[in-house]
N, CA, C and O atoms as CSV, one atom per row, in Angstrom:
chain,resi,resn,atom,element,x,y,z
A,1,MET,N,N,156.132,77.319,262.899
A,1,MET,CA,C,156.920,77.358,264.054
A,1,MET,C,C,156.007,77.807,265.275
A,1,MET,O,O,155.021,78.526,265.111
A,2,LYS,N,N,156.385,77.361,266.422
A,2,LYS,CA,C,155.568,77.649,267.591
A,2,LYS,C,C,156.402,78.589,268.460
A,2,LYS,O,O,157.557,78.284,268.757
A,3,PHE,N,N,155.797,79.803,268.900
A,3,PHE,CA,C,156.409,80.760,269.733
A,3,PHE,C,C,155.551,81.045,270.907
A,3,PHE,O,O,154.329,80.898,270.879
A,4,LEU,N,N,156.233,81.467,271.962
A,4,LEU,CA,C,155.486,81.988,273.228
A,4,LEU,C,C,155.655,83.529,273.143
A,4,LEU,O,O,156.728,84.100,273.341
A,5,ILE,N,N,154.496,84.140,272.832
A,5,ILE,CA,C,154.538,85.634,272.650
A,5,ILE,C,C,153.625,86.228,273.659
A,5,ILE,O,O,152.426,85.947,273.660
A,6,ASN,N,N,154.151,87.030,274.507
A,6,ASN,CA,C,153.437,87.665,275.663
A,6,ASN,C,C,152.534,86.674,276.366
A,6,ASN,O,O,151.359,86.927,276.629
A,7,GLY,N,N,153.151,85.510,276.666
A,7,GLY,CA,C,152.492,84.479,277.434
A,7,GLY,C,C,151.532,83.573,276.724
A,7,GLY,O,O,150.996,82.635,277.315
A,8,GLU,N,N,151.304,83.852,275.426
A,8,GLU,CA,C,150.451,83.026,274.566
A,8,GLU,C,C,151.149,82.252,273.514
A,8,GLU,O,O,152.043,82.800,272.870
A,9,ILE,N,N,150.821,81.050,273.290
A,9,ILE,CA,C,151.418,80.213,272.250
A,9,ILE,C,C,150.839,80.682,270.866
A,9,ILE,O,O,149.623,80.748,270.689
A,10,LYS,N,N,151.744,81.002,269.901
A,10,LYS,CA,C,151.298,81.369,268.594
A,10,LYS,C,C,151.997,80.431,267.590
A,10,LYS,O,O,153.180,80.146,267.775
A,11,ILE,N,N,151.376,79.981,266.626
A,11,ILE,CA,C,151.955,79.166,265.573
A,11,ILE,C,C,151.951,79.931,264.307
A,11,ILE,O,O,150.894,80.329,263.819
A,12,ILE,N,N,153.118,80.149,263.755
A,12,ILE,CA,C,153.320,81.021,262.534
A,12,ILE,C,C,154.032,80.133,261.479
A,12,ILE,O,O,155.028,79.486,261.804
A,13,ASN,N,N,153.559,80.096,260.288
A,13,ASN,CA,C,154.251,79.429,259.215
A,13,ASN,C,C,154.974,80.488,258.297
A,13,ASN,O,O,154.413,81.512,257.908
A,14,PHE,N,N,156.188,80.166,258.008
A,14,PHE,CA,C,157.022,81.044,257.144
A,14,PHE,C,C,157.383,80.442,255.879
A,14,PHE,O,O,157.580,79.231,255.788
A,15,GLN,N,N,157.486,81.296,254.827
A,15,GLN,CA,C,157.976,80.771,253.581
A,15,GLN,C,C,159.561,80.658,253.559
A,15,GLN,O,O,160.153,79.859,252.834
A,16,GLU,N,N,160.147,81.489,254.379
A,16,GLU,CA,C,161.623,81.406,254.455
A,16,GLU,C,C,162.088,80.150,255.291
A,16,GLU,O,O,161.437,79.784,256.270
A,17,SER,N,N,163.115,79.568,254.920
A,17,SER,CA,C,163.512,78.362,255.697
A,17,SER,C,C,164.199,78.809,257.068
A,17,SER,O,O,164.093,78.091,258.063
A,18,THR,N,N,164.874,79.958,257.094
A,18,THR,CA,C,165.478,80.507,258.282
A,18,THR,C,C,165.016,81.964,258.571
A,18,THR,O,O,165.758,82.929,258.387
A,19,PRO,N,N,163.776,82.059,259.023
A,19,PRO,CA,C,163.230,83.430,259.253
A,19,PRO,C,C,164.015,84.114,260.419
A,19,PRO,O,O,164.556,83.488,261.331
A,20,ASN,N,N,164.013,85.490,260.278
A,20,ASN,CA,C,164.634,86.292,261.403
A,20,ASN,C,C,163.484,87.003,262.147
A,20,ASN,O,O,162.303,86.878,261.822
A,21,LEU,N,N,163.924,87.756,263.166
A,21,LEU,CA,C,162.941,88.386,263.996
A,21,LEU,C,C,162.248,89.505,263.229
A,21,LEU,O,O,161.074,89.747,263.509
A,22,GLU,N,N,162.887,90.225,262.260
A,22,GLU,CA,C,162.168,91.197,261.478
A,22,GLU,C,C,160.994,90.580,260.722
A,22,GLU,O,O,159.902,91.142,260.644
A,23,VAL,N,N,161.283,89.345,260.145
A,23,VAL,CA,C,160.141,88.718,259.433
A,23,VAL,C,C,159.044,88.274,260.331
A,23,VAL,O,O,157.879,88.326,259.935
A,24,LEU,N,N,159.366,87.811,261.599
A,24,LEU,CA,C,158.352,87.437,262.547
A,24,LEU,C,C,157.512,88.611,262.966
A,24,LEU,O,O,156.287,88.517,263.045
A,25,ILE,N,N,158.223,89.809,263.257
A,25,ILE,CA,C,157.376,90.988,263.608
A,25,ILE,C,C,156.398,91.359,262.494
A,25,ILE,O,O,155.256,91.738,262.755
A,26,ALA,N,N,156.869,91.244,261.234
A,26,ALA,CA,C,156.021,91.586,260.046
A,26,ALA,C,C,154.816,90.665,259.941
A,26,ALA,O,O,153.694,91.063,259.629
A,27,ALA,N,N,155.156,89.300,260.247
A,27,ALA,CA,C,154.090,88.316,260.146
A,27,ALA,C,C,153.007,88.538,261.236
A,27,ALA,O,O,151.840,88.195,261.051
A,28,LEU,N,N,153.433,89.118,262.360
A,28,LEU,CA,C,152.510,89.409,263.437
A,28,LEU,C,C,151.688,90.685,263.138
A,28,LEU,O,O,150.728,90.983,263.850
A,29,GLY,N,N,152.072,91.438,262.078
A,29,GLY,CA,C,151.349,92.572,261.718
A,29,GLY,C,C,151.658,93.838,262.644
A,29,GLY,O,O,150.847,94.762,262.719
A,30,LEU,N,N,152.743,93.841,263.274
A,30,LEU,CA,C,153.219,94.925,264.170
A,30,LEU,C,C,153.928,95.989,263.493
A,30,LEU,O,O,154.613,95.747,262.499
A,31,ASN,N,N,153.798,97.216,263.997
A,31,ASN,CA,C,154.534,98.359,263.506
A,31,ASN,C,C,155.842,98.350,264.244
A,31,ASN,O,O,155.840,98.559,265.458
A,32,PRO,N,N,156.968,98.120,263.586
A,32,PRO,CA,C,158.256,98.085,264.239
A,32,PRO,C,C,158.710,99.367,264.926
A,32,PRO,O,O,159.566,99.363,265.811
A,33,LYS,N,N,158.087,100.491,264.472
A,33,LYS,CA,C,158.484,101.796,264.997
A,33,LYS,C,C,158.005,102.085,266.385
A,33,LYS,O,O,158.538,102.973,267.050
A,34,ILE,N,N,156.963,101.323,266.866
A,34,ILE,CA,C,156.363,101.623,268.137
A,34,ILE,C,C,156.398,100.374,269.097
A,34,ILE,O,O,155.542,100.247,269.974
A,35,ILE,N,N,157.359,99.496,268.921
A,35,ILE,CA,C,157.368,98.326,269.823
A,35,ILE,C,C,158.780,98.186,270.355
A,35,ILE,O,O,159.747,98.710,269.802
A,36,VAL,N,N,158.851,97.449,271.462
A,36,VAL,CA,C,160.122,97.049,272.047
A,36,VAL,C,C,159.997,95.496,272.177
A,36,VAL,O,O,158.954,94.971,272.566
A,37,VAL,N,N,161.049,94.830,271.850
A,37,VAL,CA,C,161.049,93.319,271.806
A,37,VAL,C,C,162.027,92.816,272.786
A,37,VAL,O,O,163.185,93.234,272.763
A,38,GLU,N,N,161.611,91.899,273.692
A,38,GLU,CA,C,162.513,91.092,274.495
A,38,GLU,C,C,162.433,89.701,273.887
A,38,GLU,O,O,161.362,89.101,273.794
A,39,PHE,N,N,163.621,89.194,273.467
A,39,PHE,CA,C,163.777,87.955,272.798
A,39,PHE,C,C,164.557,87.014,273.625
A,39,PHE,O,O,165.758,87.188,273.831
A,40,ASN,N,N,163.869,85.990,274.114
A,40,ASN,CA,C,164.473,85.094,274.989
A,40,ASN,C,C,165.155,85.665,276.199
A,40,ASN,O,O,166.215,85.195,276.610
A,41,GLY,N,N,164.554,86.666,276.762
A,41,GLY,CA,C,165.024,87.289,277.971
A,41,GLY,C,C,165.959,88.453,277.672
A,41,GLY,O,O,166.419,89.051,278.645
A,42,VAL,N,N,166.284,88.836,276.488
A,42,VAL,CA,C,167.197,89.903,276.115
A,42,VAL,C,C,166.434,90.986,275.223
A,42,VAL,O,O,165.823,90.668,274.203
A,43,ILE,N,N,166.517,92.194,275.665
A,43,ILE,CA,C,165.855,93.286,274.859
A,43,ILE,C,C,166.855,93.562,273.650
A,43,ILE,O,O,168.037,93.881,273.775
A,44,LEU,N,N,166.199,93.390,272.523
A,44,LEU,CA,C,167.000,93.702,271.216
A,44,LEU,C,C,166.606,94.975,270.502
A,44,LEU,O,O,165.423,95.273,270.340
A,45,SER,N,N,167.577,95.700,270.090
A,45,SER,CA,C,167.292,96.896,269.428
A,45,SER,C,C,166.818,96.507,267.995
A,45,SER,O,O,167.134,95.425,267.501
A,46,GLN,N,N,166.085,97.381,267.375
A,46,GLN,CA,C,165.503,97.149,266.071
A,46,GLN,C,C,166.617,96.839,265.019
A,46,GLN,O,O,166.394,96.067,264.086
A,47,GLN,N,N,167.786,97.442,265.186
A,47,GLN,CA,C,168.901,97.110,264.244
A,47,GLN,C,C,169.393,95.689,264.244
A,47,GLN,O,O,170.003,95.226,263.280
A,48,LYS,N,N,169.118,94.984,265.357
A,48,LYS,CA,C,169.562,93.548,265.399
A,48,LYS,C,C,168.553,92.568,264.912
A,48,LYS,O,O,168.878,91.400,264.698
A,49,TRP,N,N,167.251,93.032,264.715
A,49,TRP,CA,C,166.236,92.124,264.303
A,49,TRP,C,C,166.526,91.306,263.012
A,49,TRP,O,O,166.193,90.124,262.925
A,50,LYS,N,N,167.135,91.953,262.051
A,50,LYS,CA,C,167.393,91.280,260.716
A,50,LYS,C,C,168.434,90.160,260.899
A,50,LYS,O,O,168.401,89.144,260.205
A,51,ASN,N,N,169.370,90.378,261.867
A,51,ASN,CA,C,170.382,89.328,261.965
A,51,ASN,C,C,170.016,88.245,263.093
A,51,ASN,O,O,170.782,87.305,263.302
A,52,GLN,N,N,168.926,88.392,263.751
A,52,GLN,CA,C,168.496,87.444,264.781
A,52,GLN,C,C,167.569,86.396,264.138
A,52,GLN,O,O,166.440,86.695,263.748
A,53,GLN,N,N,168.071,85.192,264.044
A,53,GLN,CA,C,167.342,84.139,263.535
A,53,GLN,C,C,166.323,83.650,264.604
A,53,GLN,O,O,166.627,83.681,265.796
A,54,VAL,N,N,165.136,83.208,264.185
A,54,VAL,CA,C,164.219,82.743,265.135
A,54,VAL,C,C,163.955,81.207,264.934
A,54,VAL,O,O,163.987,80.721,263.803
A,55,LYS,N,N,163.704,80.480,266.010
A,55,LYS,CA,C,163.602,79.085,265.999
A,55,LYS,C,C,162.384,78.588,266.826
A,55,LYS,O,O,161.850,79.323,267.658
A,56,ASN,N,N,161.997,77.443,266.601
A,56,ASN,CA,C,160.786,76.905,267.287
A,56,ASN,C,C,160.952,77.054,268.855
A,56,ASN,O,O,161.970,76.708,269.455
A,57,GLU,N,N,159.883,77.583,269.418
A,57,GLU,CA,C,159.773,77.714,270.898
A,57,GLU,C,C,160.612,78.830,271.448
A,57,GLU,O,O,160.942,78.802,272.634
A,58,ASP,N,N,160.992,79.856,270.621
A,58,ASP,CA,C,161.533,81.001,271.101
A,58,ASP,C,C,160.540,81.812,271.879
A,58,ASP,O,O,159.365,81.780,271.516
A,59,ARG,N,N,160.907,82.559,272.948
A,59,ARG,CA,C,160.012,83.338,273.765
A,59,ARG,C,C,160.192,84.849,273.498
A,59,ARG,O,O,161.308,85.366,273.456
A,60,LEU,N,N,159.077,85.511,273.324
A,60,LEU,CA,C,159.137,86.911,273.125
A,60,LEU,C,C,158.184,87.685,273.959
A,60,LEU,O,O,157.063,87.210,274.144
A,61,GLU,N,N,158.494,88.774,274.457
A,61,GLU,CA,C,157.679,89.792,275.118
A,61,GLU,C,C,157.692,90.976,274.236
A,61,GLU,O,O,158.770,91.512,273.981
A,62,ILE,N,N,156.593,91.427,273.752
A,62,ILE,CA,C,156.475,92.612,272.865
A,62,ILE,C,C,155.626,93.654,273.515
A,62,ILE,O,O,154.477,93.406,273.880
A,63,VAL,N,N,156.198,94.831,273.661
A,63,VAL,CA,C,155.433,96.066,274.359
A,63,VAL,C,C,155.347,97.076,273.281
A,63,VAL,O,O,156.282,97.334,272.523
A,64,THR,N,N,154.155,97.648,273.248
A,64,THR,CA,C,153.798,98.758,272.403
A,64,THR,C,C,154.110,100.050,273.151
A,64,THR,O,O,153.731,100.216,274.310
A,65,VAL,N,N,154.763,100.907,272.515
A,65,VAL,CA,C,155.103,102.257,273.163
A,65,VAL,C,C,153.809,103.136,272.857
A,65,VAL,O,O,153.274,103.195,271.750
A,66,VAL,N,N,153.424,103.746,273.892
A,66,VAL,CA,C,152.196,104.619,273.827
A,66,VAL,C,C,152.594,106.040,274.294
A,66,VAL,O,O,153.106,106.221,275.399
A,67,GLY,N,N,152.354,107.005,273.453
A,67,GLY,CA,C,152.613,108.386,273.807
A,67,GLY,C,C,151.396,109.017,274.428
A,67,GLY,O,O,150.281,108.507,274.321
A,68,GLY,N,N,151.632,110.140,275.081
A,68,GLY,CA,C,150.543,110.820,275.766
A,68,GLY,C,C,151.009,111.708,276.804
A,68,GLY,O,O,152.218,111.788,277.025
A,69,GLY,N,N,150.202,112.359,277.439
A,69,GLY,CA,C,150.542,113.274,278.513
A,69,GLY,C,C,149.587,113.515,279.599
A,69,GLY,O,O,149.873,114.290,280.511
């Protein structure tokens, strides 16, 4: 499947026939505890990732939360 992630085209192949956002985040190797995801223009809480199916050409913006002072 082809996605636009943070402005870059990424192609990811899944074993699942209907992958969800949680599977996509794992495939990208990201730590779900420290990111915020905007999915097709809508910020989704982590609780919704498992129920959000992904499809070809979905758009994501992924921001990593950084602590500091």
